[in-house]
N, C-alpha and C positions, 0 to 999 in steps of 0.2 A: 504494500500500500504506500502510495506516495505520501510524503510529509507535507504539512501545511505550515505556512509562515505564521509568525506571531500576529501579523496584521490580519490574515485570513481567519485565524482562530478567534481573535478579538471581535472581528466582524460577526462571526457566527454566534458568539456568546451574547453580543449586544442584540443581535437579531432575535435570539431566543427570549431574552428579557423583554424586548419591545413587543414581541408577539403576545406574551402573557399580559403585559401592561395594557395593551390595546384592547384585548378581550375583557379584562377586568373593568375597563372604562365603558364597556357596553358596545364597542365597535368590533366589526369583523376585520381582522388583519388581512392585508393584501400583499403577500410576499412577492407576487409577480410585479408589483410596482417597483421592486428593487432591481429589476433586470439591468437598468442603466447605471446603477451605482455599485455593483459588485466589484470588490477589489481585484478579482482575477476570474478568468474563465474556468478555473478549477472548481469554483463553487456552482457552476452550471452543470457539471458532469453528474450523471446518475450515481447515487450513493445511498447507503443505508446508514441509519444513525439512531442513537438513543439519547434522550435528554433526561438527566437526573436532577431533581430539585431537592435540596436539603435545607433544613431550618435548624440552626444551632447544631450542625453536624449530624442531625438525625434525618433519615429518609422521609421526604414529604411527597414524593412522586417519582416514578421512573417509567417512561413509555418510549417505545421506538417505532421507527418505520423500517420494516425489514425488506419490503419490495423496493428496489432502487427507484429513485425519482430525483430530479435536480436537487442537489445537496441543500441549497438554501431553502427550498420548499420542504424538504424532509425535516430540516431543523425547526422551522416555524411550526409545522404540524406536530412534531413530537413534543415540542415545548408546551404547546397548548394542551395536548393530551396529558402530559405529565403533571401539569399544574391543575387542570380542571376535570380530567376524566379518568384518573387512575382509580379503579374501583376499591382499592385498599384504603383510600384516604378521602376525607371531605375536600371539596374544591378549595384551592387557595383563595384567600380573601385579599382585597386591596391593601389592608393594613399589614398583611404579612410580607408583601412584595419586597420592601426595602431590606428585610432581614433574610431573604432567601439567597442561597448560593446555587449557581447553575453549573453543571458539569455536562460536557458533551463527549460521547463516544462515537467516533466515526468507524464504521465496521468495514472490514475487508470482505471480499466475496467469501461465501461459505464453501467448505470443502469437506469431503468424507474423511473421517478419522477413526482409527481403532482405539479402544480404551487405553491401551498401553502407550499410545503415542501422545495422549493428552498432556500438555505441559501446564501445570497449575500456575495461574497468574499471567501466563502468556496467551493462552487460548480461551476464548469464550466458547460456549457450547449450546447447540440447538439439538434437543432430543425430540423425535417425533415418532408417532405410531398411529396410523389412521388419522383421525381428526384431532388427536391429542398432540399439542406442541408446547414445549417449554424452553425458554432461552435464559441463560445466565451470562452476564458480561464477564470478561476476564478478571476484572478487579474484585468481583464478588468473592471468589474463593480466597484471594489474598486477604481481603478485609475481614473475612470470617475465620480465617485460619484453617480452612479445610484442606485435606489431602485430596489426591486424585479420586479415590473411591467415594469419599463424601460428596465431592463436587458432582460426580456422575449421579449419585443417588438424589441429591437435591434438585438437579435438573430434571430428573424423572418425576419427582414429586411435583415440581412446578408444572409439568405437563399433565398432571392428573393421573399419572401412571404409578404402578408399584415401584418402590425404590430400587428394585432389582431388574427393572425392565431393560436396562442397558446391557444386561447379560442374556436377555431373552428375546432378542431380535429387534428392539427399538432402533430406529435409524439415528446415527450420531453424526453431526456435522459440526465442524469447528470454524472459528474465525479469529482474527486478531483485531485489535482496535487501537486507534490513536485517541488517547483520552486527555482532555484538558479542561480546566475549570477557571472560574473567575479569580481564584486565588493563585493559580499557577501561570496565568498569562498576564503579561504587562498590561497595566491599566491605561496605557496610551490609547486614545481613541483613534482609529484609522480614518483616513480620508474617506468620505462617503459613508458615514455612520448611518445605519438603517433607520428609515422613517417609514413606518407602515401606515 
């Protein structure tokens, strides 16, 4: 996966925050209006991404766009869903917005993987069997202190499968991710800051 400049990363983080803010003000964000101010053509390329929203270090929402679409559109869509539509949490309120931290994970293409090839902390995992699908980002195993087997089990559980489904024919696909957040990227605002 190609790397992204700090300017591109900052733009995407600002875009995610602006998409949430716009929705909280009662307007529908229009990411297509950004086509003329994108800092590079790389942000127009199809990509898959997750946006994670945290409040005081605790998870407040995490949703992704797995089917590739123009990256800037994927980020805006995932940010809205993470803040307002993650079924595990109530929607973010306008009062919470200033205290939220946004993290973005840009996903590589998915590839088949054998359980013994899975590298904890490097690979994310998508487990599927029929209509059941569960995805865990690479950083989840590291943050939770899971070993390979626990990571496989937790991905199966997230898919609504038995924890041993990875041994029993469930399809395993891995990916890597470029992960950055508002605390890891320079606060310098790039030229063409998003205005939705």
